[in-house]
N, C-alpha and C positions, 0 to 999 in steps of 0.2 A: 504493500500500500504506500510505502514511502515514509520517510522519517517525519515529515510534517504531520501526516495523518496519525502515525503512531504516537506523536506527541499530543495531538488533539484529543484522543480518546481519554487518557487519564485526566486531562484538564476538564473535559466535559463531565466525566463521572464525579470528579471532586467538586465541581460547581454544583451539581445536583445534591451532593452530600451536604454542602453548606446551606443550600436552599432549604432542605429538609430540617437541618439543624436549627435554622431560624424559626421554622414552624414549631419545632419541639420547644424552643424557648418561649413560644407564645401559648404554651399550655396544651400542645397536641402531642401526647406521649407516643402515639403510634408512629409519628414522623421520625422518632429516634431510631426505630428499626430500619426505616428506609435510609436514613442518613448513614447508619453503620454499614448497611449493605452496599451502598454506592461508594463509600469510602474504601471498603475491602476490594471491590471490583476495580476502582481506580488504582489501588496498589498493585493488583494483579496485572494491569495493563502497563505498569511502569517497569515490570520485570525485564523485558527485552533491553531497555536502556541500561538497567543495572548489570545485566549479563554482558553487554558490550563493554562496560567499564571493568568488571571483575568477572571473567568467565569461570563459572562453577555450576555443576549440576544441581546444587542446592537451591539455586534461584528458581529452577523449574518446579521443584517440590513446593517452595514457598508460594509460587503462583497458583498451583493446584489447591493449596490450603486456603488461600485468599479467595479464590473464586467459589469454592465450596462454602466457605463461611459467609460470603456475600449472599449467596442464594439461600442459605439457611435463614439469614436475616430477612431477605425478601419474602420468603415463605411465612415467617412469623408476622411480618407487617401485614400481609394479606389476611392471615388468620385472625389477627387482632381485630380486623374489621368484620369478619364473617363467623369465625369460630375459634376464639382465643386458645392458644396452647394445645390445639388438637393434635394428638399423636406425637407429642414432643419427644418422648424417648425414642420412638421409631425414626423420627427425622434426624435426631442427633446420631443415631446408629448409622443412618445412610450417609450423613456428613463424614463420620469417622471412617467408614468402609471405603468411601470414595477416594479420600486422599491416601489411605493405606494401600489400596490397589495401585494408585499412582506411584507410590514409593516402591512397591514390588516391581512394577513395570520398569521403573528407572534402574533398579538393581539388576534387572536382566537386559537392560538396554533395549527395551521394547517401546519405542515412542508411540506407535499406533495404539497399543494397549493403554498407555498412559492417557492419551487424549480421549480415548473412548470412555475410560473410567471417569475422567473428569466431566465429560459432557453428559453422560448418563446420570451421574450423581447430581449435577445441577438440574437436569430435567426432572428427576424424582423429587427434589427438594422444592421445586416450584409447582409441580403437577399435583402433589397431594393437597395443597390449599385450594386448588381449583375444584377438586372433588368435594371438599368441605363447603364450597361456596354454593353448592346446588340448593336452590330454593331461597337463597338469601340475597339475591341481587334485586334490591328494591328500588333502585334509582338508575337513571341514565348514566350517571357518573360511575356507579358500581359496575354496570355492564361494560362501559368503556374500559375501565381498569381490568376487568376480567378478560376482555378481548386482548388487551395488550399483554397480559401475563400468559395467555394461551400462545401468542406468537413467540414470546421468549422461550416458552417450554418447547414448542415445536422446532424452533431454531436449534436448540441443544440436542433434541432427539434426532433430527435429520442430520445434523453435522456429525454427531457421534456414530450414526449408522453408516455414514459414507466416508469415513476416515481413509479407508483403503483406496478410494477413488480420488480424493483431494490431496493426499499426502504421498507424493512420489518418493520412492526410496533414495533416489540419487539427487534429490533437490533439498537444499537447506530449508529448515522449517520456516524461517522468517520470510522467505520469498516463495513459499508454497501456496497453492490454491487454498489450502486449509486456513492458513494464516490470513489470507486475503478475505475469505468468507467470514472468519471470526471477527475481524475488525469491522468489516462493512456492515454485517448484520447486527453486531453489537451496537454500532453507532445508531442504526435505524430503530431497531426494536427496543434497545436500552433507553433511547431518548423518548420513544413513544410511551413506554411503561412509566418512566419518570414523570413525564408531563401529565399522564393520566392520574398518577398517584398524587401529584401536586394539586391538580384540579380538584380531586375529591376532598383533599384536606383543606384547601382554601374554601370550598363550598361549606364544609363542616364548620370551619372557623366563622364564616359569615353567618351561618345559621345559629351558631352559639351566641354571637354578638347580638343578633336580632332577638333571640330568646331572652338574653340578659336585659335587653331594652324593653321587653314586654312583660317580664315576670318579676315579682317581688322576691328578692333572694331569701328572706327569712321564712315566709309562709309557703312559698312555692306557688302561690296563686298569681293571677294576672295583676299588674299594676294598672294605673289609670289609662296609660297609653294602650296597654294590651287589652283592657276592657273595651275601650272605644273601638279598637280594631276588630275584636271578636264579635261585638254586637253588629258592626257594619257588615261583617261577613254573613250574618244570619239572613240578610236580605229582607224579604217580605215577612219572615217569621218574627222580625223585630217590631212589626207594626202592631202587635197585640201581645199581651202578657202582663206580668206583674214584676215589680222591682222592690227589693227589700234592702234597707240600710240597717246595719247592725253596729252597735257600739258597746264595748265592755264598760260596765258601771264602775266608777271609782278606780279606774285602771292606774292613774297616777299614784294613788295610795299604795297599790300593789308594788310598783317600782320603788317607791320610797321606803316601804317597810321590808320588802324581801329582796330587792335588788333587780337590776335589769335582766340578769340571766334567767331568773324565774319568770319575770314578765314576758320574756321572749318565749318561754315554754307555754305560757298561757295563750299567746298569739298563735303559736303553731297548733296547739290543741283545738282552738276554736276553728282555725282554718280547715283542719281535718274533719271536724264535725260538719262544717258547711259543705264540704265536698262529698262526704259519705251520706249526708242526710238529704241530698238534693238529687233530682233527676240528671241523667247524663247530658241532656241538652242545656242544662243551666250554665250560665256564665258567672263565675265567681271571682271576685277581685278584692284585694286589699288596697284601699285608697290612701293609706298612711296611718301611722299610730295604731290605735285600736279600732279603726273604722273599716268595716267591710261592706261590700255591695254585692248583691246577688240578683241577677236578672233571670226570670223564668219565662221564656217565650211561650206563647199560646197557653198560658195558665191564668185562670181567673183569680180574683182576690181571695175567695174562700179557700181554695186549695193552697195558695201561697201563704195565707195566714196560718193554716194548719201546719205547713212545713216550718214556718218561722217559730211557731209555738213549740214544736217538737225539738227543734234545735235549742231553743231557750231552756227548756226543761233538762235536756241532756247536758247542756253546758254546766248548769248549776250542780247537777248531780255528779257528773264525771270529774269535773275539775276538783271538787272537794275530796274525791276518793283517790285520785291519781297524783295530785301535787301536794307538797307539804305546806298547805295553807291553814292558818288557824282562824281564818275568817271566811264567811260565805262570799262567793263571787258570783255575780249575776251579769246579765246582758240585756240591753233594751233594743227593740226592733221597731222600725218605721216602714210602712208598706204603702205602695200606691200602684195603680195600674196605668198602662199606656193609654193616652187619650188621642182621639183623632186630631185634635188641634195641636198636639205636641210637635214642635219643629225638630227636636232631637231627643235622644234618651235622657239628656241632661234636664229636660223639663220634668220628666218623671222622677228623676233623682231629687230634684228640688222639692217636689211634693212629698216624697218619702222622707226627706230630711225634716220637713215640717212635722210629719207624723212622729219621727224619732224625737224631736224636741218636745212634743206633747207627752211621749212616753217618759222622758226624763223628768218633766215637770210634774207628772202625776204619780211619781213615786218609784220610777225605774222598774226593772225586771218585768217587763210586759211588752206586748205587741200592740202598737197603735196603727190603725188602717185609715188612711185618708180616703174618704168615701169617693168612689169612682162612679161617675154618671153612666158609664158604658157597661157597668157590671150589674146584672139583674139582682144580685144579692145585696147590693148597696145602692138603692135607687134614690135615696134622700138627696136633696140639693144642698143640704147643709155642709159646711166645711169642717165641722167638728169631727175629729177622728173617732172611729169606733175602737173600743178597748177590748182586747182579748188577753187573758192571763190575770195574774194577781198583782 
């Protein structure tokens, strides 16, 4: 291929290793396996230059070990995405057997056997993860990465199967057809697999950033932005339904008396109750502090009030039995339904907030419902909230 191309391969592989290392530093642990794999392969492709400087057969064995190790890491990187640590002892055994056979071939001066053992070892190390990926390719990025890995596997399989055809006995290895194909196909398929893997991890990173922007880190529920986005995605289903606003009573006193760590546990406990005690279609969010908002699409006020009351009772009962509190802890709820005149869900939230204020002013630990003209259960035109609970 020429000295310039032989120099290009290790530089390209090392560049990919650095790119994956940057992703690893951004909190993508799987990228560390890719970085290590491309680093090993880059080292393997630098062996011809090292051999030219200091001729010794040991360089060849080191190259075999580096390539086998690189493909072991590639396989683990793929499996971390689809089936972590699957058949790890078997893959380590293949890795060890591959370079041991290479060492045996070197001892008998059998270059074709050495190359075949190396190629077939690399093939098996990356083919096994492809088997494990069956039924786990859930996205276009995953399917692209799978296709790239298939090409790399087939490259090693075909090359190992045709060593006798591409490695003439009277031709130096470095100028043989085998060396040409190794470098050319490694450049094409290795780059394709690296780009596919980089794309999947960048997409994962962007999805994580988007999730972080939409989700409250403490409770795991949606935040304000996530709530607005989720309601908007409901489409026409968001034009009817009920909205509940929940607030923990005297929560500041809990933080002051027991500390913020216990206060956080209270927040998390209520968040789990809201998730577990509501239908799957519900949109649940923490708007900040001890305030939660729950939207129940296509649900009338009576059903929503029953759900709120169940959560209210469960919260008081379970918090006292699961957390080391010496005082009773309660929550208040305000409820309203979506009205035809509402310009956005925030109009409904404003009415539910009014109902929550009434619940607080009337003694807390209760559900107050702002009467909804569109609900047959609450047909009064009065704005005084209905009271449910004690």
